[in-house]
N, C-alpha and C positions, 0 to 999 in steps of 0.2 A: 476742672481741677485747677486749683490755684497754683501760682508759681511766683517765685521771687527771682529777681535778676541781679547779678553782681556786675558792677561796672569795672572797666580796666583800672580806673583810678579809685582806690579805696577811700579816698578823702572827698570824693565828689558828692555834693549836695545840690540838688536842683531837679529840673524836669527835662527829660529827653523822651521824645516821641509820645508825649502824654503820660509818661510814667514818672512818679515822684521817687527820687533817690535821696537817702540820708546816709552819709558816710559810706558811699559806694554800694549800698544795698537798697533795692526797691521795696516798697510796700507790696504785699501780696496783690497780684493781678489775676483776673480770671482769663483774660485774653492777652497773649503776648504779641505785641506788634512785630511784624515781619522785620522791622528795622534791626532788632537785636539778633536775628538770625543771619542777616546780611553783613553786619559789621563785626569784625574780629575783636576779640578781647572781652566780649560780654558772655556771661555764663547764665543759662536759664536753669533754675533749680525747681523742678516740679515737686510739689508737696502732695503727699497722699491725703485723701480726704479724712477729716477727723472722724473717728469712730464714735458711734453713739454709745454712751455708757450703758452697760448692761444693768438691768434692774436686778436687785437681789432676789434670790429665790426664797419664797416664804417657806419656812421650815416649821411646820406645826407638829403637834404630837400625833403619833400614830393612833388610829382608833383602837380602843380596847375591846376585847371580846367579852361578851356578857355571859 
């Protein structure tokens, strides 16, 4: 499950513990380094996996009785 991390400084852009931040928000990461759980001020926002779009149901004509 992917997650984004919010830094305590919303203007921070750079790399912390191998995670890239832009304006205080990380790019989505698959594995959240333990660093962000040990240091206060960081928020880990887990994202639900994207749902597969459903295929439209084919709606044909009903068979006619002969």
